[in-house]
C-alpha positions as CSV (number, residue, x, y, z in Angstrom):
1,X,72.3,-104.6,-31.8
2,X,74.4,-102.4,-34.1
3,X,72.5,-103.3,-37.2
4,X,69.1,-102.5,-35.1
5,X,70.7,-98.9,-34.1
6,X,71.8,-98.4,-37.7
7,X,68.2,-99.2,-39.0
8,X,66.8,-96.8,-36.5
9,X,69.1,-94.0,-37.3
10,X,68.0,-94.1,-41.0
11,X,64.3,-94.1,-40.0
12,X,64.9,-91.0,-37.7
13,X,66.7,-89.3,-40.7
14,X,63.9,-89.9,-42.9
15,X,61.4,-88.7,-40.3
16,X,63.4,-85.4,-39.9
17,X,63.5,-85.2,-43.7
18,X,59.8,-85.6,-43.8
19,X,59.2,-82.9,-41.1
20,X,61.5,-80.5,-43.2
21,X,59.5,-81.0,-46.4
22,X,56.3,-80.5,-44.6
23,X,57.8,-77.2,-42.9
24,X,59.0,-75.9,-46.3
25,X,55.8,-76.5,-47.8
26,X,54.1,-74.5,-45.2
27,X,56.6,-71.8,-45.7
28,X,55.8,-71.8,-49.4
29,X,52.3,-71.4,-48.7
30,X,52.9,-67.8,-47.6
31,X,55.7,-66.9,-50.1
32,X,55.7,-65.3,-53.4
33,X,56.0,-68.9,-55.0
34,X,52.9,-70.1,-53.1
35,X,49.8,-71.4,-55.0
36,X,48.1,-68.2,-53.9
37,X,48.7,-65.6,-56.7
38,X,46.4,-62.9,-55.3
39,X,46.1,-60.8,-52.2
40,X,42.3,-60.1,-52.8
41,X,39.4,-61.4,-55.0
42,X,36.8,-59.0,-56.2
43,X,33.9,-60.6,-57.8
44,X,35.3,-62.5,-60.8
45,X,38.6,-60.4,-60.7
46,X,41.8,-60.8,-58.6
47,X,44.3,-58.5,-57.2
48,X,47.7,-60.2,-57.9
49,X,50.4,-60.3,-55.6
50,X,52.9,-58.8,-58.3
51,X,50.5,-55.9,-58.9
52,X,50.1,-55.2,-55.1
53,X,54.0,-55.2,-54.8
54,X,54.4,-52.9,-57.8
55,X,52.1,-50.3,-56.5
56,X,53.7,-50.3,-53.0
57,X,57.0,-50.0,-54.6
58,X,55.8,-47.0,-56.6
59,X,54.3,-45.4,-53.5
60,X,57.7,-46.0,-51.7
61,X,59.6,-44.3,-54.5
62,X,57.2,-41.4,-54.4
63,X,57.7,-41.0,-50.7
64,X,61.3,-41.3,-50.7
65,X,61.7,-38.7,-53.5
66,X,59.5,-36.6,-51.5
67,X,61.3,-36.8,-48.1
68,X,64.7,-37.7,-49.2
69,X,64.6,-40.6,-46.6
70,X,64.4,-44.4,-47.0
71,X,60.9,-45.6,-46.4
72,X,60.8,-49.3,-45.0
73,X,57.7,-51.3,-45.0
74,X,57.2,-50.8,-41.4
75,X,57.0,-47.2,-41.6
76,X,54.7,-47.5,-44.7
77,X,52.4,-49.7,-42.6
78,X,52.4,-47.2,-39.9
79,X,51.4,-44.5,-42.2
80,X,48.5,-46.7,-43.4
81,X,49.9,-46.6,-46.9
82,X,49.6,-50.4,-47.4
83,X,45.8,-50.3,-46.6
84,X,45.6,-47.3,-49.1
85,X,47.1,-49.1,-51.9
86,X,45.2,-52.2,-51.3
87,X,42.0,-50.2,-51.3
88,X,43.0,-48.5,-54.5
89,X,43.5,-51.7,-56.2
90,X,40.2,-53.4,-54.8
91,X,38.4,-50.2,-56.3
92,X,40.0,-50.8,-59.7
93,X,39.2,-54.6,-59.7
94,X,35.6,-53.8,-58.6
95,X,35.2,-51.4,-61.7
96,X,36.9,-54.2,-63.9
97,X,34.3,-56.7,-62.5
98,X,31.5,-54.2,-63.3
99,X,32.9,-53.6,-66.8
100,X,32.9,-57.3,-67.5
101,X,29.4,-57.8,-66.1
102,X,28.3,-55.1,-68.5
103,X,29.9,-56.7,-71.4
104,X,32.4,-53.7,-72.0
105,X,35.7,-54.4,-73.7
106,X,38.2,-52.7,-76.0
107,X,38.2,-54.4,-79.4
108,X,41.4,-55.6,-81.2
109,X,41.4,-52.6,-83.7
110,X,41.1,-50.1,-80.9
111,X,43.7,-52.0,-79.0
112,X,46.2,-51.6,-81.9
113,X,45.3,-47.9,-82.1
114,X,46.0,-47.4,-78.3
115,X,49.3,-49.3,-78.6
116,X,50.4,-47.1,-81.7
117,X,49.7,-44.0,-79.8
118,X,52.3,-44.8,-77.0
119,X,55.6,-43.0,-77.6
120,X,57.7,-45.8,-76.0
121,X,56.4,-48.3,-78.8
122,X,57.2,-46.0,-81.8
123,X,60.1,-46.4,-84.0
124,X,62.2,-43.5,-85.5
125,X,59.5,-43.0,-88.2
126,X,56.8,-42.3,-85.6
127,X,55.0,-45.8,-86.3
128,X,54.2,-48.6,-84.2
129,X,57.5,-50.6,-83.8
130,X,57.1,-54.4,-82.8
131,X,60.7,-54.6,-81.5
132,X,60.4,-51.4,-79.6
133,X,57.2,-52.7,-78.0
134,X,58.7,-56.0,-76.9
135,X,61.8,-54.4,-75.5
136,X,59.9,-51.9,-73.4
137,X,57.7,-54.6,-71.8
138,X,60.8,-56.7,-71.0
139,X,62.4,-53.8,-69.3
140,X,59.2,-53.3,-67.1
141,X,58.9,-56.9,-66.4
142,X,55.7,-57.5,-68.2
143,X,54.5,-59.8,-71.0
144,X,52.6,-58.7,-73.9
145,X,49.6,-60.6,-72.7
146,X,49.6,-58.9,-69.2
147,X,50.0,-55.5,-70.7
148,X,47.3,-55.9,-73.3
149,X,45.0,-57.2,-70.6
150,X,45.7,-54.4,-68.5
151,X,45.1,-51.9,-71.4
152,X,41.9,-53.6,-72.1
153,X,40.6,-53.3,-68.6
154,X,41.7,-49.7,-68.3
155,X,39.7,-48.8,-71.4
156,X,36.7,-50.5,-70.2
157,X,37.0,-48.7,-66.9
158,X,37.4,-45.5,-68.6
159,X,34.1,-46.1,-70.7
160,X,32.3,-46.7,-67.3
161,X,34.0,-43.6,-65.6
162,X,33.1,-41.5,-68.5
163,X,29.4,-42.8,-68.6
164,X,29.1,-41.4,-65.1
165,X,31.2,-38.2,-65.2
166,X,30.3,-37.0,-68.7
167,X,27.3,-34.5,-69.1
168,X,27.1,-34.1,-65.3
169,X,25.6,-30.6,-64.7
170,X,24.9,-28.8,-61.5
171,X,21.6,-26.8,-61.6
172,X,22.5,-23.2,-62.7
173,X,20.4,-21.7,-59.8
174,X,23.4,-22.6,-57.3
175,X,25.9,-21.0,-59.5
176,X,23.8,-17.9,-59.9
177,X,23.2,-17.6,-56.2
178,X,27.0,-18.0,-55.6
179,X,27.9,-15.5,-58.2
180,X,25.2,-13.2,-56.9
181,X,26.6,-13.3,-53.5
182,X,30.2,-12.8,-54.4
183,X,29.4,-10.1,-56.8
184,X,26.8,-8.1,-54.9
185,X,27.5,-4.5,-54.6
186,X,26.4,-1.6,-52.2
187,X,26.7,2.0,-52.2
188,X,26.7,3.9,-49.0
189,X,27.6,7.1,-47.2
190,X,28.8,7.6,-43.6
191,X,29.9,10.0,-41.1
192,X,33.0,9.1,-39.1
193,X,33.9,10.2,-35.4
194,X,37.4,9.7,-34.4
195,X,38.7,8.7,-30.8
196,X,41.4,11.3,-31.2
197,X,38.9,14.2,-31.6
198,X,37.0,13.2,-28.4
199,X,37.7,15.8,-25.6
200,X,37.5,14.2,-22.1
201,X,38.1,16.2,-18.9
202,X,40.9,14.9,-16.9
203,X,39.9,12.5,-14.3
204,X,42.0,10.4,-12.0
205,X,40.1,7.4,-10.5
206,X,40.3,6.4,-7.0
207,X,41.9,3.0,-6.0
208,X,38.3,1.7,-5.2
209,X,37.1,2.7,-8.7
210,X,40.0,0.8,-10.1
211,X,39.5,-2.2,-8.0
212,X,35.7,-2.2,-8.8
213,X,36.7,-2.1,-12.5
214,X,39.3,-4.9,-12.1
215,X,36.8,-7.2,-10.4
216,X,34.1,-6.4,-13.1
217,X,36.6,-7.0,-16.0
218,X,38.7,-9.7,-14.5
219,X,39.1,-11.8,-17.6
220,X,40.9,-8.8,-19.2
221,X,43.8,-9.2,-16.5
222,X,44.5,-12.9,-16.7
223,X,47.9,-14.3,-16.6
224,X,48.7,-17.4,-18.9
225,X,49.4,-20.8,-17.7
226,X,53.1,-20.4,-16.4
227,X,56.0,-22.9,-15.8
228,X,58.0,-22.1,-12.7
229,X,61.4,-23.3,-13.8
230,X,64.7,-23.4,-11.9
231,X,67.9,-23.5,-14.1
232,X,71.6,-23.6,-13.6
233,X,73.7,-21.9,-16.5
234,X,77.4,-21.4,-17.1
235,X,78.0,-18.6,-19.5
236,X,81.4,-17.6,-21.4
237,X,80.9,-14.1,-20.3
238,X,81.3,-15.3,-16.6
239,X,84.6,-16.7,-17.3
240,X,86.4,-13.8,-19.1
241,X,88.1,-12.7,-16.0
242,X,89.8,-15.9,-15.8
243,X,91.2,-15.9,-19.4
244,X,94.6,-14.2,-19.9
245,X,95.4,-12.9,-23.5
246,X,98.8,-12.7,-24.9
247,X,99.7,-9.4,-26.4
248,X,101.4,-11.1,-29.4
249,X,98.1,-12.9,-30.2
250,X,96.3,-9.5,-30.0
251,X,98.8,-8.0,-32.6
252,X,98.3,-11.0,-34.9
253,X,94.5,-10.7,-34.9
254,X,94.9,-6.8,-35.4
255,X,96.8,-7.5,-38.5
256,X,94.5,-10.4,-39.6
257,X,91.6,-7.6,-39.2
258,X,93.4,-5.1,-41.4
259,X,90.5,-4.9,-43.8
260,X,88.1,-4.0,-40.9
261,X,90.5,-1.6,-38.9
262,X,92.4,0.0,-41.9
263,X,89.9,1.2,-44.5
264,X,91.3,3.4,-47.1
265,X,89.2,6.5,-48.5
266,X,86.8,5.3,-51.2
267,X,84.5,6.6,-53.8
268,X,81.0,5.6,-55.0
269,X,81.5,5.5,-58.7
270,X,79.4,4.7,-62.0
271,X,81.5,3.8,-65.1
272,X,80.2,4.2,-68.6
273,X,82.6,2.7,-71.2
274,X,82.8,3.7,-74.9
275,X,84.3,2.1,-78.0
276,X,86.9,4.8,-78.4
277,X,88.2,8.1,-77.3
278,X,86.0,10.2,-79.9
279,X,82.9,8.5,-78.7
280,X,83.6,9.3,-75.2
281,X,84.7,13.0,-75.7
282,X,81.3,13.4,-77.8
283,X,79.4,12.1,-75.0
284,X,81.3,14.4,-72.5
285,X,80.5,17.4,-74.7
286,X,76.8,16.5,-74.7
287,X,76.8,16.6,-70.8
288,X,78.6,19.9,-70.6
289,X,76.3,21.5,-73.1
290,X,73.1,20.0,-71.6
291,X,72.2,18.1,-74.7
292,X,72.1,15.0,-72.7
293,X,72.0,13.5,-69.0
294,X,74.2,10.9,-67.8
295,X,71.1,8.7,-67.4
296,X,70.1,9.3,-71.0
297,X,73.7,8.2,-72.1
298,X,73.4,5.1,-70.4
299,X,69.9,4.4,-71.6
300,X,71.1,5.0,-75.1
301,X,73.7,2.3,-74.8
302,X,70.9,-0.2,-73.9
303,X,72.2,-0.4,-70.2
304,X,70.7,0.5,-66.9
305,X,72.5,2.3,-63.9
306,X,72.8,-1.1,-62.1
307,X,74.8,-2.4,-65.1
308,X,77.4,0.3,-64.6
309,X,77.6,0.7,-60.9
310,X,80.9,-0.2,-59.6
311,X,80.0,0.3,-55.9
312,X,82.5,1.7,-53.6
313,X,86.0,1.6,-54.9
314,X,89.7,2.6,-53.6
315,X,92.4,4.3,-55.6
316,X,93.8,0.8,-56.4
317,X,90.8,-0.3,-57.9
318,X,90.7,2.4,-60.5
319,X,94.3,2.3,-62.0
320,X,95.4,5.2,-64.0
321,X,92.0,7.1,-63.7
322,X,92.1,7.0,-59.8
323,X,93.8,10.7,-59.2
324,X,91.1,12.4,-61.4
325,X,88.3,10.6,-60.3
326,X,89.2,11.1,-56.5
327,X,89.8,14.8,-57.1
328,X,86.4,15.1,-58.8
329,X,83.5,16.7,-56.7
330,X,80.7,14.4,-55.8
331,X,77.8,14.6,-58.3
332,X,80.2,15.3,-61.3
333,X,81.2,13.3,-64.3
334,X,85.0,12.9,-64.8
335,X,86.5,11.7,-68.0
336,X,87.1,10.5,-70.8
337,X,89.5,8.6,-68.6
338,X,91.2,5.2,-69.2
339,X,89.8,1.8,-67.9
340,X,90.6,-1.7,-68.6
341,X,87.8,-2.0,-70.8
342,X,88.5,1.3,-72.8
343,X,87.9,5.1,-72.4
344,X,85.1,5.9,-70.0
345,X,83.0,8.5,-68.1
346,X,82.9,8.0,-64.5
347,X,80.2,9.7,-62.4
348,X,81.3,10.2,-58.6
349,X,78.1,9.6,-56.5
350,X,79.6,9.7,-53.1
351,X,82.7,10.2,-50.9
352,X,83.7,7.7,-48.1
353,X,86.4,8.9,-45.8
354,X,89.2,6.6,-44.5
355,X,88.5,4.8,-41.4
356,X,92.0,4.1,-39.6
357,X,91.6,2.3,-36.3
358,X,94.9,2.3,-34.1
359,X,95.9,-0.9,-32.2
360,X,95.2,0.6,-28.9
361,X,91.8,1.6,-29.9
362,X,91.0,-1.9,-31.2
363,X,92.5,-3.5,-28.4
364,X,89.4,-3.9,-26.0
365,X,87.3,-5.5,-28.9
366,X,90.3,-7.8,-29.6
367,X,90.6,-8.9,-26.2
368,X,86.9,-9.5,-25.8
369,X,87.0,-11.8,-29.1
370,X,89.8,-13.7,-28.0
371,X,88.8,-14.2,-24.5
372,X,85.2,-15.1,-25.6
373,X,86.3,-17.7,-27.9
374,X,88.5,-19.3,-25.2
375,X,85.8,-19.1,-22.9
376,X,83.4,-21.0,-25.0
377,X,86.0,-23.7,-25.4
378,X,86.4,-23.7,-21.3
379,X,82.5,-24.1,-21.0
380,X,82.6,-27.2,-23.5
381,X,85.4,-28.6,-21.4
382,X,83.5,-28.4,-18.3
383,X,80.2,-29.8,-19.8
384,X,81.2,-33.3,-19.4
385,X,81.9,-33.1,-15.9
386,X,78.6,-31.3,-15.3
387,X,76.7,-33.7,-17.2
388,X,78.3,-36.5,-15.1
389,X,77.2,-34.8,-12.0
390,X,73.8,-34.6,-13.1
391,X,73.8,-38.2,-14.1
392,X,75.0,-39.0,-10.7
393,X,71.9,-37.4,-9.0
394,X,73.4,-34.0,-8.2
395,X,70.8,-31.2,-8.0
396,X,70.9,-27.8,-9.8
397,X,71.6,-26.2,-6.4
398,X,74.5,-28.5,-5.8
399,X,75.9,-27.8,-9.4
400,X,75.7,-24.0,-8.6
401,X,77.6,-24.5,-5.2
402,X,80.2,-26.9,-6.5
403,X,80.8,-25.7,-10.2
404,X,80.0,-22.1,-9.8
405,X,77.0,-22.1,-12.3
406,X,74.5,-19.2,-12.1
407,X,71.4,-20.4,-10.3
408,X,68.0,-18.8,-10.9
409,X,64.3,-19.3,-11.2
410,X,62.0,-17.9,-14.0
411,X,58.2,-18.0,-14.4
412,X,58.2,-19.0,-18.1
413,X,55.4,-18.6,-20.5
414,X,55.3,-18.4,-24.4
415,X,55.7,-14.7,-24.1
416,X,58.6,-14.6,-21.8
417,X,61.8,-13.2,-23.7
418,X,63.9,-11.7,-20.9
419,X,67.4,-12.8,-20.4
420,X,67.9,-16.4,-20.9
421,X,64.5,-16.9,-22.2
422,X,65.4,-14.8,-25.3
423,X,67.5,-18.0,-26.5
424,X,65.4,-20.2,-28.7
425,X,67.4,-23.2,-27.2
426,X,66.1,-22.4,-23.6
427,X,62.6,-21.7,-25.1
428,X,62.4,-25.0,-26.6
429,X,63.6,-26.8,-23.7
430,X,61.2,-25.0,-21.4
431,X,58.3,-25.7,-23.6
432,X,59.1,-29.3,-23.6
433,X,59.9,-29.9,-19.9
434,X,57.6,-32.0,-17.7
435,X,57.6,-32.5,-14.0
436,X,58.9,-36.2,-14.6
437,X,62.1,-35.1,-16.5
438,X,65.6,-34.9,-14.9
439,X,67.8,-32.0,-15.7
440,X,70.3,-32.4,-18.6
441,X,73.0,-30.2,-20.1
442,X,72.0,-28.3,-23.3
443,X,73.7,-25.5,-25.0
444,X,72.7,-21.9,-26.1
445,X,73.8,-20.2,-29.4
446,X,76.4,-18.2,-27.5
447,X,78.2,-21.2,-26.1
448,X,76.4,-21.0,-22.8
449,X,75.5,-24.4,-21.2
450,X,72.3,-24.7,-19.1
451,X,70.1,-27.4,-17.3
452,X,66.7,-26.7,-16.0
453,X,64.1,-28.3,-13.7
454,X,60.2,-27.8,-13.6
455,X,59.2,-26.9,-10.2
456,X,55.5,-26.0,-10.6
457,X,52.9,-25.3,-13.2
458,X,50.6,-22.6,-12.4
459,X,47.4,-22.5,-14.0
460,X,45.7,-19.4,-15.8
461,X,44.7,-16.9,-13.0
462,X,44.0,-13.3,-12.5
463,X,47.0,-11.2,-12.2
464,X,47.1,-9.6,-8.7
465,X,45.6,-6.1,-8.5
466,X,48.5,-4.4,-7.2
467,X,50.8,-5.9,-10.0
468,X,48.3,-5.2,-12.7
469,X,47.3,-1.6,-11.5
470,X,48.9,0.1,-14.4
471,X,47.3,-2.1,-16.9
472,X,43.9,-1.6,-15.2
473,X,44.3,2.2,-15.2
474,X,45.0,2.0,-19.0
475,X,42.1,-0.2,-19.6
476,X,39.9,2.1,-17.5
477,X,41.0,5.1,-19.5
478,X,40.4,3.2,-22.8
479,X,37.1,2.2,-21.6
480,X,36.0,5.7,-20.6
481,X,37.1,7.0,-24.0
482,X,35.1,4.1,-25.7
483,X,31.9,4.9,-23.8
484,X,32.3,8.7,-24.8
485,X,32.9,7.7,-28.5
486,X,29.7,5.4,-28.4
487,X,27.7,8.0,-26.6
488,X,28.5,10.5,-29.5
489,X,27.9,8.0,-32.1
490,X,24.6,7.0,-30.6
491,X,23.6,10.7,-30.5
492,X,24.6,11.1,-34.2
493,X,22.8,7.9,-35.3
494,X,19.5,9.1,-33.3
495,X,19.8,12.5,-35.2
496,X,20.3,10.9,-38.6
497,X,17.4,8.4,-38.2
498,X,15.1,11.2,-37.0
499,X,15.9,13.5,-39.9
500,X,16.2,10.8,-42.5
501,X,19.7,11.9,-43.4
502,X,22.9,13.4,-42.2
503,X,23.1,16.9,-41.2
504,X,24.0,19.7,-43.8
505,X,27.3,20.5,-42.0
506,X,28.2,16.9,-41.4
507,X,31.4,15.6,-43.1
508,X,29.8,12.9,-45.2
509,X,31.8,10.2,-47.3
510,X,30.3,8.2,-49.9
511,X,31.4,4.7,-51.6
512,X,29.8,3.4,-54.7
513,X,29.4,0.0,-55.8
514,X,31.8,-1.8,-53.3
515,X,31.7,-5.8,-52.9
516,X,32.0,-7.6,-49.7
517,X,35.8,-7.8,-50.1
518,X,36.4,-4.1,-50.4
519,X,38.6,-2.4,-47.8
520,X,38.4,1.0,-46.7
521,X,41.2,2.4,-44.7
522,X,40.8,4.0,-41.3
523,X,37.2,2.8,-40.8
524,X,36.3,-0.2,-38.4
525,X,37.3,-3.4,-40.2
526,X,33.8,-5.0,-40.2
527,X,32.2,-1.8,-41.7
528,X,31.6,-3.1,-45.1
529,X,30.4,-6.6,-44.0
530,X,27.8,-4.9,-41.6
531,X,26.7,-2.7,-44.6
532,X,25.6,-5.9,-46.4
533,X,23.3,-6.6,-43.6
534,X,21.2,-3.4,-44.0
535,X,18.2,-2.6,-46.2
536,X,18.1,0.6,-48.3
537,X,17.8,3.8,-46.1
538,X,18.8,1.8,-42.8
539,X,21.3,3.5,-40.7
540,X,23.7,1.7,-38.3
541,X,26.6,2.6,-35.8
542,X,29.8,0.6,-36.4
543,X,32.6,1.1,-33.9
544,X,36.1,0.0,-33.0
545,X,38.8,1.3,-30.4
546,X,39.6,4.2,-32.9
547,X,36.5,5.4,-34.4
548,X,32.8,5.3,-34.5
549,X,30.9,5.5,-37.9
550,X,27.3,6.0,-38.8
551,X,26.7,4.5,-41.9
552,X,23.4,4.6,-44.4
553,X,22.8,2.2,-47.1
554,X,22.0,4.0,-50.1
555,X,21.7,1.3,-52.9
556,X,21.7,-2.3,-53.5
557,X,23.5,-3.1,-56.7
558,X,23.6,-6.3,-58.8
559,X,26.9,-8.1,-59.9
560,X,28.7,-6.0,-62.5
561,X,28.4,-7.1,-65.9
562,X,32.2,-7.5,-66.7
563,X,34.4,-10.1,-68.3
564,X,35.9,-10.9,-64.8
565,X,32.3,-11.9,-63.6
566,X,31.5,-13.9,-66.6
567,X,34.8,-15.8,-66.0
568,X,34.0,-16.2,-62.3
569,X,30.6,-17.7,-63.3
570,X,32.1,-20.0,-65.8
571,X,34.9,-21.1,-63.1
572,X,32.2,-21.6,-60.4
573,X,30.0,-23.7,-62.8
574,X,32.9,-25.9,-63.9
575,X,33.9,-26.5,-60.5
576,X,30.4,-27.4,-59.2
577,X,29.9,-29.7,-62.2
578,X,33.2,-31.6,-61.5
579,X,32.3,-31.8,-57.8
580,X,29.1,-33.3,-58.6
581,X,30.4,-35.7,-61.1
582,X,33.1,-36.8,-58.7
583,X,30.5,-37.3,-55.9
584,X,28.3,-39.4,-58.2
585,X,31.1,-41.4,-59.4
586,X,32.5,-42.0,-55.7
587,X,28.9,-43.4,-54.8
588,X,28.8,-45.6,-57.8
589,X,32.2,-47.0,-57.3
590,X,31.4,-47.8,-53.6
591,X,28.2,-49.4,-54.7
592,X,30.0,-51.5,-57.3
593,X,32.7,-52.4,-54.7
594,X,29.9,-53.5,-52.2
595,X,28.1,-55.7,-54.8
596,X,31.5,-57.4,-55.9
597,X,32.0,-58.5,-52.1
598,X,35.8,-58.2,-51.9
599,X,37.6,-61.0,-50.1
600,X,41.1,-60.3,-48.8
601,X,43.7,-63.2,-48.4
602,X,45.3,-62.0,-45.2
603,X,47.9,-64.8,-45.5
604,X,49.1,-63.8,-48.9
605,X,49.0,-60.2,-48.0
606,X,51.3,-60.7,-44.9
607,X,53.7,-62.8,-47.1
608,X,53.7,-60.0,-49.8
609,X,54.6,-57.5,-47.2
610,X,57.1,-59.6,-45.3
611,X,59.1,-60.1,-48.6
612,X,58.6,-56.6,-49.6
613,X,61.9,-54.5,-50.1
């Protein structure tokens, strides 16, 4: 019996070993060491697993360098980069298949020339170095055979690509049409009526008139979508009365702020240093006799006024020259006087009086600073308890009652900027909050904490008449002015059309040879563009809120014959040629890929991605 059990144990072990071998064989079928060496087959060409992984790694490194963050395979897949890399490799393989079908290849002599032209393969004498060639390929993890085959394929692809791209020309008619449109010019004359010159009789509309105007133009008085938000806030300023500040601390802070409260008298000074006393005295004499200015002396030294500007300085900054400089009048040049760089001339440009603030005068600001800092820390201390209460289901109203928080409601839109809505932190939270969100503690820049709740979303709606009444009156007055301006403009237009020109006493302005992009200040913004819609001799009224312009087209001019236009024409032609060539090549490459019938080995592709680092 024991012998039988022993024989059974051995048999069971061999069965387990066999199952393990089969399992490992199945694992190997999807690993890099599997019999499948490619992730796709395109015609007679293959996209190898190694090439696919190298391209993925290059894409990964590029993204990490750009974003500064790690880029795992899962994220690359989410961005679709794995499919982009595979698509790019399949396109190249399709071109390789096409080149082989056409019998294109790089000969040995040309291959040697290509290798010799690569800097990494050259020795110190600039010639092809066999050892450098082998060393560079080993570092890249490539064999000579693999690299040379890649080089041959790339050269063949280049031949195919150049055959499509080279010599492709877009018809010159399109270039001429675009150039003619861009460079077209117009000459015109116009008379302008300004809204500020329109004299209107004073008129106060009745409420019924305003109500009728409001109802007829209701789209001008719409309120945007609004979030009705309830918030609870705890601000450091509300806790200041609870903070006691020690007198000794105030005194220490005052002493620490000495440079702020005890500012000595200063001067704004420029200093021009000379090599010796004689040169400085000569320069000063030229200033006194009018033979030179301070600026010319500075320029003669190859300097600028910025180079010699000392800014605002105290007596302690000027050493032995301090007394004379502080005694000099503003605008005068003192010296020659000593400096740490040699004898110098000093120009005094301004005088800043001493600013001495007594402790008692600074005390209110010091108290506020110390108390505010402690109040911020007190808010931070209470934030954890408040957060716990919210997590436990407490409402904002209960927070206000139990923890003394400020409770308020606000109708919030993107334009709201009053009180707490002026803080970016609150604005961001208000923009993001939904009806499903629970209140959470957040902080503002001033140390305040807040929590908010969305109560209701009001859709876009007309503003109630009583609330919008001032806006309605303003719009009514603006509309009345616009109508009066339009009436005068139309009268001027009718007169000009009838007479075939502007009246002799009219203030006529003229513009010559303007293109579509020209800008004329004070006239309606679309005046020039509308001029290009006219025929010679046509008149048109162009109006905005500030003025009405009656314009006449005087001449249609061709593009200017200038170097700039010639360069523009060349650039447009080159761009159009390039666009046409790229479109043709894209169509050709798509056709080549379709005829090559790509086949993707999804199992090998999954294995490559699973083992990708």
